[in-house]
N, C-alpha and C positions, 0 to 999 in steps of 0.2 A: 265250785268258786276258787276257793283258797287255792288251789292247786295252780291255776291259770295266773294267780296274782304272783304267787311264791315263783314261778317258772318267768314272768315278766320281770320279777325284779331281778332275778337272776342273771338272766339276759343283758339287763340295763345296768350291773356289777361289771360283765363282761365287755359292754359298750365304753363304759367309763376307764376300764382298764386299757382297753386298744386306743383311746383315745389321749390315754399318759404314754404309752408308749410312742405315738405317733408324736407326741408334743416335745419327747426325748431326742426321737428321729430327728423333728426340724432342726432344733439346737444341734446337735450334730453336724448335720447338713452346713448350717449358716456358721461354724466353728472352722469346717472344713475350709467353707469358701473364705473366711476373712485367713486363715494360714496361706492357703494358694496366694491369695492379692497381695498378701505380706511380700510375697515373693515373686511379683508381677506376672502371674499366671492366673487362669479361673479355672473351674470345671463348669463346663454348661447344663449337667442335670441337677447341679445343687438347687439353681434357681428354681428349674421345672416343678421337682420332687418337693421340694418347701413349700410351694403352692397348692399341691395335692394334698400334702398333710396338713396344711391347716385347714383345706375345706373340710377333711375329714373328720379332723378334732372339732371343728364346729358342729357338724351334723352328729359324730358320735356323743358330744356332752349334752349336745340338746336336752335328749332324754332324761339323765340322770342329773341334769339340772333342773328339771320340773318335778322328779322325785325328791332330791333334797333340798326343796325350797333355796337355789341360790341364785336363780333365774330374777331377771329384773322384771317388778310389778309394778302397778300404782295402785294403790289400797285407797285413795283421795274419798271415792262413791262409796267402795265397800265398809271402809268403818265406820261411816257415818248411819248404815243400816242396821235394823235390828238385824239378829241372828240368821233367823229363819230365812227374810229377804235376802240377803248377802250370800247364803248357803247356794239358792236358786239361781241365784244371778252368777255366780262360780260356775254352777250345773250347766249354765247356757253357755256361758263364755268355753267353758270347755268343750261343749259340742260343737261349737263356730272352730274352735282350735281344729278339733278331729276332721272337720270336713276341710278345713283349709289345707292339713298335714298330708288328707288323703290325694289332694288336689297335688301338691310337690311331691308326692311320693308317685303316683301316674306318672308325670312330667319325666320324674329320675329314670323310671321305669323304660319310658318311650327312649329316652336319649340313649341310657345305658344297653336296651338290647339292639338298638340301629348301630351305635358304635361296634359292639359285638358280632352282630351279623354283617356288617362292610367292612367289618375290618380294619375300621377309623384307626388312626396311629398319629398322636402328636407331630406336628412340623416342627417340632425341634431335631436336634441331632438324634438324639436319645429312641428316637422312635417308637416312645412308649405306647402299648395299645391303651385307649383312653377308656375300654369300658372296665379295666381294673381299678384304675382312683374314683371314679364313677359307679363301680359296686359297693366300694366303701361308704359313699357317701349316701346311697342309696340304701344300705343297713341302716348308719344313722339317723334317715328321718324313718324310716319303718320301726326303728328303736324308739325314735319320739314319740311315734302314735300310739305305740303299745305303752309307754308308760302316761302319755294323757287318757288313754283308754283305762287302766290301771286306776287311775288318779280318779277317774267318776265315777268310775264303780264304788270305789272307798268310800268317794263325796254323798254319794245318794245313800249307801250303806252307813253312813254315819263311823265310819271307822276311820283311824288315822290318816291319811292321805299324804302327808307331806312329813318328810323325815328333816326337821332341822337340826343341825346340830347331831346328824348321824355319823359324820366324820371328824365329830371332834373326840379327845380322850374322856374317857368316863367321867375322869376328875373336871373336866371343863363342863361340862354338861350339869 
């Protein structure tokens, strides 16, 4: 079980790194477009690829956000409950989230494979094969599912299940 959890944690870090690279790519695309428009020109691909980048960042960063406890959550009810009840309420919520994310993965898998099989291209000038950005989004949601699974396993086993402050400098923690 420890190997599985370690593998999921490493894959989560990889997804996090990919999200950071895509954020920088998004910024570069937008800067290129700003400079081009200042010279009364425009690149048709910048808006298209920046949209792909933002969708990918959202998906790729979702799992690491769960892992490091930086996602938005509402603890109005759980903070008022006894620790044991709050734990099992969290486990139940985690199970529901696993089912929902599995549905999202199933839908993205179908969309990605259909785009690949039918060679569906973007309607833009760039004619980007849509399976490529869809596959990155699929990877992100698969990583979210794995991070939710790791969180559930750790929560049930009474292990540390969130790494709040994991990215802070040691002096800040």
